[in-house]
C-alpha positions, 0 to 999 in steps of 0.5 A, spaced: 500 500 500 502 506 498 497 510 502 493 509 508 486 507 507 482 507 514 476 504 511 479 498 509 484 498 515 490 498 510 496 502 511 502 505 507 507 499 507 502 494 508 504 488 503 499 483 501 498 477 496 494 477 490 490 471 488 486 470 481 479 469 482 477 466 475 479 467 468 472 471 466 473 478 463 472 484 468 472 479 474 477 482 480 482 478 484 482 479 491 488 481 495 490 477 502 493 482 508 495 479 514 490 482 520 493 484 527 490 477 529 494 473 524 488 471 520 488 473 512 483 479 511 481 479 503 479 485 499 477 485 492 483 488 488 478 493 485 478 497 492 485 498 492 486 504 489 493 506 493 496 499 491 502 498 487 505 491 485 512 488 487 516 482 486 521 485 490 522 492 494 527 496 494 530 498 501 527 505 501 521 503 498 520 499 504 520 505 509 514 505 513 513 497 512 514 492 518 516 485 516 518 479 520 523 477 516 527 481 510 533 479 505 538 484 503 541 482 497 548 486 497 553 487 491 559 482 491 564 488 489 565 495 493 559 500 491 559 508 493 551 506 494 552 501 499 553 506 506 552 504 513 545 508 513 542 504 507 544 497 511 541 500 517 535 502 513 535 495 510 535 491 517 531 496 521 525 494 516 524 487 521 
């Protein structure tokens, strides 16, 4: 989610999983988000106005998110982009 949606109780940084719901034209999928109780909360993708699809997320794009686990892919060679601030931001997502 890229913005808070108080009606759906979804907030900036929330990440869900989209499931296809049939193959008919015009049929929406559904997205499952973890509720505070740990149960999935299902929402029609048509209601997700402030959502973006991701396969992987950059460190800075993940700001605002809270994850149980994170994986950070670091370059095998030295890079001027790899700073302690970037690494701190990465590991503080979990």
